[in-house]
N, C-alpha and C positions, 0 to 999 in steps of 0.2 A: 314202186315208190313214185309219188308224184313230185316232179321237180319244177322249179321256177328258175328263170334265167334273167339276169340283168344285162343290159346292153345287147338285147336280142337282135338288133339290126346291125351290129358290128361284126367284124370278121370272126372273132372268137364266139360270139353269140350264135351266129349262123352255123358254125361248125358244131357247137354243142346241140343245137336244136336238131340238126341232121342226125347226129349220133344217137340222141335220145329216141328219135323216131325209129331208128333201126334196132334198138335194144328191146328184148323180150320182157325184161323185168322193170323197165322204166317207162314213164309217160310224161309228156309235157303238160303241166297243169296251168302255168302262167308264164308270161313273158313281159318284160318291162323295158322301157326306154326313158330318156329324160323327158320331163313334161313339155319342153319346147320342141321335141323331135317331130319331124314331118311324118314319121312312121307310126305314130299313135293311131290305133284302130286297124292297122294292117294285119293280115294273118301271118303269124310267125312262121308257119310252115312254108308259105309261099315265098316269104323273104329268104328262107334258107334253101329254096329250090327243091323241096320235097313234096310239094302239093299242100292243099289246105288241111290244117289240123284243127280248125275251129277254135283256135286260141288267138284272140286279138291282142296285139301289143298294147299294154296299158302303162300308165304313168305312176300309179300309187300302189305299192305292195300292200299297204295297210288295208286297202279295199278288196284285196283278193286273197286274204289269208286262208280262207276255206278251200282254196283251189290247189294248195301245194303243201307238202310235208317238209321239203328242204329247198333252200335257195342257193344257187351257185352264183357268186358275185365276182366278176372281173370288172372293176370300175376304177374309182379314185377314192382315196381315203375318206374324204368328206362324205361321199355318198354311202360308203360302207358303214361308217360310224352312225350315220342317220338311221340306217336300217336296224342297228343293234337293239334299241329299246323296243321297237315294233315286234321283232322276231322273238325277243326274250319274253315279252308279255304273252305272246301267243304260243310259246313253246315250239317254235319252228327251228329246225336245224339249219346250219350255215356252213358252206364251203367258201373260203376266202382266197381268191387268187390275186387280189389287189396288193400292190406293194407301195412303199413310201410312207408307212405310218411312223409318227413320232412316238415318244415315250408315253404321252398321255393317251394316244390312240391305242397303243399296245395294251396299256392298263385297262382301258375300257373293254377291250376284247376279252381279256383275262377275267374281268369281273362278270361279263355276260356268260362266260363258259361255266360259271358256277351253277347256272340254271338250264342252259341248253348245250347241246353238242355242237362244237365248232371245230372245223379243221382249217388251219391257216398255213399256207406254204408259199414261199416266194416263187416257186416253180413247181408245177404239177407233173412235169415230165418224169416218168420212171427212170429214164436214162440219166437225167440231171441229178436225181436223188441218189443214184448209184455213184455218180461223180462226187457228190458230197462225201460219201463214205470213203472213196478212194483217195480223195484229197486229204482227208484226215489221216488215213493210214500212211500216206507218203510223207506228210509233215512229221508224223511221229517217228518214222524211220530215219528221215534225212536230217531232221533237227536244224540246228544253227549252222550246219555245214553248207547250206545253200541259201541263195537269195530267192524270195518268193514274190511273184507278181501275178495279178489277176487281170486278164484282158477280156473285154466283152464288146460285142458288136450287135446293134439292133437297127431296125428300120427308122426312117426319118421322122416318124410320127410319135415315137416313144417320148414321154414327157419327163421321166425321171432318170437321173444318172448319178452314180453308176446304177445298174439294174439291181433289183432286189436280189436276184440270184447271185450277182457278183458280191454284194454286201454280205450275203449269207456265207459265201465261200471265204470272204475275209474273216468273218466271225469264227468259222471253223478252223482256219489257219491260226488265228490268234489264240484260240483255246488250246490247240494241239502244241503250239510253240511256247505257251506261257507268256504271251504278250498282251498288251492293252491296245485294242484296235483304235480307240479314240485318240490315243497318243501316237501310235506307230503307223497309222495309215497315211499314205501320200497319194493324193488324187491329181495325177497329172504333174508334169514337170516343165519348167520353162526357165531359160536364162542360165546363169552360172549357179548350178545347184550344189557343187562340191561333190566329194566322194559319197557314195551311197552308204547310209547308216545300215549296219547289218541287221538291225531290228525292224527295218522298214517293211511294211506290207503295201506294195504298190498297186495302184489301180490305173488302167488305161481304158478309155471309153471311145468307141467308134459309133457314129450315127450316119446312116445313109441308105438310100434306096429302099428295097423291100426285104432286107435281111430279117429273117424271123427271129433268130437269136443264136449267137455263138458265144461260148465261154471257154476260156483256157486258163488253167493254173500252171504257171511256169516255175519250175524249181531249177535255178541256175547255179551250178557248182563250178569247181575248178576242173576243166577238162571234159566236162559233160553237162548235159541238162536233160531234164525230164519234163514232158508236157502232158497234161491230162486235159483232153478237149471234148466238148460236146457241141455238136452243131444240129440245130433244129431245121429240118427241111420243110416243115409245114406246121400248122397249128393243131393238127390232128393228135399229136402226141400229148399236147397240153390238155386237150379236151378229153382224151381217153383217161388221163390221169385224174382229171377232175371228177369224172364219172366213177372211177375206181374209189376215189375219196368219198363220194356220195354213198356208195354201197357200204363202205366201211362204217360211216356214221349211222347207217340204217339200224345197226344193232346197238347203238349207244344213246343214252338219255342225256348225258351232260359231260362236260370236260373239254379241254383244249388239246387238240392233236395236230400232228403234221404228217407229211408224206413218209417220213421215216417210220412212223407208227404203222401206217398202212402197209409198208413193205417189209416190216419186221426187221429193220436195220438199226 
């Protein structure tokens, strides 16, 4: 399968290019960066440290549609949404690792999935998606006997907060506990807040240094507490998950999927 990568000069992009190069069943067909990037024209393989792949970094996916079957996108919502009509018209598949979509953006993705295969996940890590399932099970078992909090930490360059993974954990907790995340979520605390509302789903965000990504769900009861934690030590696990998602979409023509589908969870 021929893959294309957005943000090919970034940390995730370079990791993906390197892993695609090492895979027997995948090849790099195209690589993209922002139009104003100084990396336009550079060889994607050389940027990734794997030697020349004869794939020059380009700015316009619409001009390279013949070079790939599926595009992996870790960018920003505006860029992802701009890609949708182009890929939909050409029948190209899409793996979305971008987070931070509003309701209109989510609707646009769902509409495009009527014609092409799309996998969208706030986190591509196999371990994190297992944590999603464990968090749901723990919430179902513990119910309203515990207070639930989601704590996440990321590097100083992350632009959205809380992370897409933390938000997804909040959604899972709300569904399992029969709560409304829009009404019951508390994003940080300051001042005299009063006693904790038992229905609260709390979020705490840390940003600093080069933290790849830490997520913890805390279930705090009387006399005991349970913590489910995932810590990413490198971006390799996200890239491996994205390539697993790409292989999963290889056998599908249309529809919207997530990593839970890939893992059979």
